[in-house]
C-alpha angles and dihedrals in degrees: 000000000000102000130189119208121212114195142138116302113283097241134134094321116114096196095045091054094046095049088054091048091050094050091050092049092053092048090051090049088053091054100257132128108234126186126179119224100237097219115179107170127202116270116259110258093237091056091046091053091044089053092053091051091049088052094049097046104026105026092238112145113244126223121248119255088252107060115239132190123251116242088234087071105024094074093058092044095050091047100043112021123076103215146155124249113284112285126191098195131032112244133177091243090069088074095051109132093012122130095196143005126212123201114203176250126270122045094318094146097048111107099208090063095041106037095144098030108038092114090050088055086060089048096256089153094055097082111182095353106167099200129092118290113210135174113205116196090329110183132214086191090216135058089248133049111256098190110123115254092244090065100037099086092054092048091047092054090050094047090055089061091065117108095207131011126194125172133201100230133047088235088061090065089060093045092052091052095043097047107022100029087229134124117240134180129217117248129180122258110269091250088070090057092075124061120244090255091069092059092043089052091055091059099036092115093054109099113246120244118248095205135067115246143158116245116216117195107172121170095193107037098191125151093266092053092046090052091055092048091052092047091052091046090054092045095052095032092223134136113252126234109197129202128183133191137221115028090349095058116125103171133072118235091260092048090050090053089048090054091054091045093055101038119106090210134008126210117192148146090209117106094208093047089053091048093053091044089054092047090051091051093245125154106243141177124210124220102206114222112189091194091062094039132264102207091085092058092054089056092048093054090053093059114095106150111062093179093056093047091049092051093048093051094048092047091051092052092045092053095040091055097041 
């Protein structure tokens, strides 16, 4: 089947890019023809103005009104992701010729990350699309639905058009029943659908480190997070290699994977970083960040059998697209 994937924008987010890569690889393995809708929306005006002020007073370069992709990430995406041309707005025509569309994974159903596109994440742009509508490991990010009441009825009507819904967290099953009146099943994040060897192969050309170190990948580097990083550094008596994301990113996707591969321990508040660390058999510590959502971490800690999770995810996709 020709299958479109709707997910968060492929920007300077290592985990977001790799979950999309993993989902595509599995679909290809199953004999399908996936393509990701390469949606790069315009920057909110308030963030644009904030960026200009940061440039004027702090010397930090601001992003253009139209979001663009950093060269640190674009090389991996162009090489490994099957995608459309860049689109700024979701339109029905994007699904022309498609047999199915998959929404997921990542926090696609969390309002705070999709304020201007939450209805698109429920395929509000798809109109009378006749193909199969599937949610794979869609995440609310929280254990409650944060979509404003004024938008909920529209999203509920759209959700009920889906042929199959799977969510990433157990709490998502309850939320689908409470708000959509629909049954859902839990499925693993796409990153779990590939064995560790696949990620190690991606970074095989990155030279291995000769020294022990602690890798710190922290999305929100606030004073509380920094305190935890320093406490862990003192506890393990290891030098720290830090990596940021977004405008502060300094590593390519493959270099980031190489850092996780070589670290003795990983400390992070990123769900996908924790997932990959667990897959690679790394010791890791989670900095819980309630603002970004903690329900997803509880689910991660409950997973013990990677092979079983991988089989479940692949079987769901196989059946949903049959």
